[in-house]
BAVO-890993 format. One record per atom (N, C-alpha, C, O): residue in one letter; y, x, z. Coordinates in steps of 0.2 Angstrom, whole numbers, plus 5000, padded with zeros to 4 digits. Atoms other than C-alpha are relative to their C-alpha. Layout:
! BAVO-890993
aYXZ/...
This chain:
! BAVO-890993
m499250055000/m500150004999/m500550055000/m500550115002/q499449955002/q501750074996/q500749955001/q500749894999/a499650044998/a503450015004/a500550024997/a500550084997/i499250005004/i505249994993/i500549965005/i500549905008/r499750044997/r506449955001/r500849974994/r501250014990/y499250045005/y508149854992/y500349955003/y500049915006/e499650044996/e509549764999/e500449974993/e500649994988/a499850055005/a510049604989/a500549955004/a500449935010/k499850044995/k511249484994/k499749944996/k499449944991/v500150085004/v510949284990/v500749954998/v501249935001/s499550035006/s511849214976/s500449935001/s500249895005/a499650085000/a512949054975/a499549954998/a499749894999/d500450045000/d511448964970/d499350015004/d498749985003/h500550014995/h510449004984/h499550034999/h499050035003/i500449975004/i509349114973/i500050095003/i500550125003/l500049934999/l508849314980/l499750044995/l499150044995/h500049965007/h508849424965/h499850075005/h500250095009/i500349924998/i507649594969/i499950054995/i499450054992/p500149965007/p507849714955/p499550065003/p499650095008/t500649965000/t506049804951/t499850064995/t499350084992/p500149975008/p506449934940/p499350075003/p499150114998/d500649964997/d505050044950/d499450004999/d499050044999/l500550054999/l503749904948/l499950004993/l500449984989/p500250015006/p502649904932/p500149904998/p500149865003/e500350055002/e502449724924/e499549965002/e499249944997/g500750024999/g501049624932/g499950025007/g499449995009/t500349954992/t500949734952/t500349925003/t500849895002/v500050074995/v500749584963/v500550055005/v500450105007/a499749954993/a502049634978/a500349935005/a500549885004/e500050054996/e502149554994/e500950015006/e501250055010/v499350004997/v503949525001/v500449975005/v500549915005/i499950044993/i504649485019/i500750024998/i500850074994/v499250005000/v506549475019/v500050005010/v499649985014/l499749994994/l507449525035/l500649985000/l500949994995/v499350035000/v509049445038/v500450045006/v500350045012/r499749954996/r510349585045/r500749965001/r501149975005/q499450024998/q511849475045/q500049914996/q499849914991/r500050075001/r512049275042/r500849984999/r501250005002/s499349985002/s513649225032/s500149935005/s499749885007/s499550044994/s514949125044/s499949934996/s500249884999/q499950065004/q514648985030/q499449975000/q499149984995/i500850014999/i512848925035/i499849914998/i499349894995/n500150075001/n513148735035/n500749985000/n500849945005/p499350025001/p515148695030/p500049925003/p500349895008/d499850054999/d514848535030/d499749945003/d499749885000/w500550024996/w513748465045/w500049935003/w499649905007/t499950104997/t514548275048/t499449984995/t499249934997/r500150045003/r513548235034/r499449985003/r499249935001/h500550024994/h512048235048/h500249945003/h499749925006/f500050054995/f512948095056/f499549944997/f499349934992/g500350055003/g512047945055/g499350005001/g499049965004/k500750024999/k510448005054/k499450025006/k498850025005/f500350024990/f510048015074/f499949955004/f499949905000/a500250064995/a509647895088/a500750035003/a500850095003/r499350014995/r511347875097/r499949975006/r499749925005/f500250004996/f511247855116/f500749985004/f501250025004/d499450024996/d512547765127/d499750025010/d500150015014/s500049994994/s511747815144/s499350024999/s499050014994/v500749964999/v510047925151/v499549955000/v499049964997/d500550075001/d509147745153/d500050004992/d499550014990/a500250045006/a509347705136/a499750064997/a499350054992/v500549955003/v508547885130/v499250005002/v498750024999/n500750005000/n507147865141/n499549954998/n498849954999/r500550055003/r506747695133/r499750014994/r499249984992/y500249975005/y506847785119/y499350044998/y498850044995/v500749945001/v505647915121/v499549955003/v498949955000/d500650054997/d504547785132/d499649974993/d499049974993/e500150045004/e504447685115/e499650054994/e499150044990/l500249945004/l504147855106/l499250025002/l498850044997/r500649984995/r502547895120/r499549944995/r499049954991/e500650065001/e501747715115/e499750004992/e499249974991/d500449995008/d501447765095/d499750065001/d499450074996/
């Protein structure tokens, strides 16, 4: 097994392009991605998740919701 280190950035289309000039076509490679630094813009529009989750007015309401889930 051989290790080759490349550094690449995730592009705007969320694809990681890794140039492999040292490897011939047809080579099977196992890729492990180590994230050194995350972009500060991970989820800029987090408000789009509003409405997808249950909302509770009190701890009792949470307990009733959890009890219903346990029954299922």
